[in-house]
N, C-alpha and C positions, 0 to 999 in steps of 0.2 A: 655892449649892446648898441651904443651910439654909433660906433664904427660900422657895425652891420647895417643899421638903418640908413645911414648916409650912403653906404655903398650900393644898396639895392632899392632905395626909394624910387618909386615910379617904374619899377621893373618887375618882370616875372622871374621867379627863381624856382625852376623845377628840381624836385628831389626824386630821382628815378632809380629803380632796381627791379629785379624779379620779385614777384609776390612772396611775402614772408621774410624779406630782408630787414624790415624795420623802418621803412620810409615814414609811415604814420607816426611811429614812436619819435623819430627825430623831429618831425614837424611839430608835434605836441610839446616836446621839450623846449623848442625855440619859442613857441607861443606862450608857454607857461613862464619861461624866463623873462619874456618881454613884459608880461602883466605884473611881475614881481619887481621890475626895475624901472617902470615908467607909470605915468598916470593916464596913459592912453588905452583905448580899447583894442581888443583883438577879436576879429570875427572869423569863426571857423565854419565853413560850409562842408557838411558831411552827408553824402548820400548813402553811406554804408553803416556807420556806427550811430547809435542813439546818443543823446545828450548824457544819459546816465553812464553809458559805457565809456565815453570820453572822460567824464569826471572821474570815474573809477581808475582809469589808466593814469591820469595825471596824479592822483593821490598815490598810487603805487610807485610812480616815478619820484615823488617827493619823500615817501616814507619806505622803510625796508619791508614792504609787503609783497608776498608772492601772489601775483594776479591770477594766474591759471591754477595754481595749486591750492590757494586759500580763498581769495576774494570771489572769484567766479563761482566757486563751489559753496560759498557762504559758510566757510569753515574757520571762522575766527572766534577766539574766546570773547567773553563779554567785555573784558577790558580793552582788547584790540578793536572790537566793534565800536566802542566809544571813541577810541583814538581815531579810527578811520572816519567815523561820521563827523567828528569835529573838524578834521582836515578837509573833508569833502565839502563841508559847509563854507569853509574859507575860500576854497576854489570856486564854488558856485556863486559866492558873493563878490568875487573879483571882477575885473573889467573884461571878463572872458564871455563872449557872446557865441553860443553854439547853436547853429541852425541845422536842424535835421532836414536835409535838402533832397529827399528821395525823388521827388518829381520836379525839382527846380529847373528853370531854364535861364537863358541869358537875361530876360526881362526880370525874373525873380531876384537874381543876384544884384542887378542894377538897382532895383527898388530897395532891397534890404540895405545896401550900402548907402543909398541916398537917405534912408531913414535913421541911419546909425550916426551917433555923434562922436567926435574926437577919436576917430579910428587911426591907429598907428601901424597895424599889421593885419593882413588878410591871409587866411590859409584855406586852400581848396583841396580836400582829401576824399576820394581820389578822382582826378579828372576823368579817367577811363570809365568810372562807374556811372557818369552822367550820360554815357552812350550817345554822345553827339548833341545833347540838348544845351550844353554850355560850350562856347567856342573859345579858342585861344585868342582870336582877334578881339573878342569882347573883354576878356581878362586883361589883355595888354592895354586896351583903351582905359579900363577902370583903374589899373595900376598907375597909369600916367595921370588920369583925372584926379584921383584921390591922393596921389603922390606918396604912396607907401610901398614897402616891399610886399609883393603878392606871391606867397609860396604855393607851388602847385605840385602835389604828389602825383606821380604817374608811373606807369609800368614799362619795363623793358621787354622786348620780344624774346621768345623762347630761343631764337637763333643764337643768342649770346652763349647759350650752354654748349654750343658746338665749338666755341673758341677755346684754345688750349688753357689760357689763364682765367677764362670766364669773366674777365673784367668788361663791363658794359661800355659802349661808346655811343656817340650821338646817333649813329645810324640805327642803333638798337631801340631807340625810343618809339613806342607804339604810335603815339600821336606825333606825326611828322613835323607839324608846325612848331612844336616845343624844341625840336633839335636846332632851331635857328636862333634861339635867344642867346645873349652874350655869355651867360654863365649857367652851367648845369651841375648839380651835385649828383654823383652816383654813389650808391652804397654797395659794399661787397663783403660777404662773409664766406670764407672757404668752407666752413662747417655745413653750409647749405648744400654743398656738393659732395663733401667727403666727411663721413661720420667719425673718422679717426682724427680729424683736425681739431684744433683748440676751439671750443664753442664760443669763447669770449672774444676771439680775435676778429677785428673788423677794420675796414678801410673806408674812409670817405675820399672819393676822387673828385677834386674840384676842377672841372673842365671849363677853363676860361681861355685866356690867351695862351696859357700853358696848362698842362695837366699836372696838378699837384696832389700828392697823396698824404692824407692825415690819418695816423693810426688812432683807432678808437677801441673801446672795450665794451662788448655787448653783455648786458645783464638780462637774460631771457625771462627770468621769473618776474622781474619788475618792468619788463618791456621798455628798456631805456638804454641809451649809450652813456656809460660813465665818462665824465669829463667831455662829453660831446659838445655841449652848448658852449663851453669855454673855447674849445678848439674851433668850432664853426664860426663863432662870433668874432674871432680874431684872425681868421684865415687871410 
């Protein structure tokens, strides 16, 4: 974790893919790992998911709970409900600050961070959903000012689907300004395009001075990448 923070402090770190690849899942895993390994706060700005939805997803990442099959349908036994509620309380009481940012603008994000103490990491999920109300220039300035890694979840254009291997590149990022930052993480799962592919197979493409591929394993029911945090934080 220390290596990750030192590497990206003061910088934007986009996590980009086509919708449904698991960009939010990876961002939440990094955020949760950070809160469990430091005494600093993590601020998550979410224009799409509610605070309750994010807490539920993090609990499913921590415990072997099926989010879509059980939790979302409220189909847990009484004992599992108690276990889930106990873990959710721990997450809610951690240094995780979740901001439901449906109508938030540049000024709102600036003010929220100004009012937050001891921030060590910021996550914006997903920048596209702000529909231009939050700018890349503002996020870059805030990352520098607060001197923390600022993770930005963003989408790749549909044009990537016309490419033979379907691997996204910088020119595929919908928000053009994000393509110019030093490092971009791209997520790719072949199963997204071919139903006969291994649904657990996943690749994290680290696009920096070189493009490096890290093999991951996707757990769809828990909405997480197994071993992802360890791989990402030591890339």
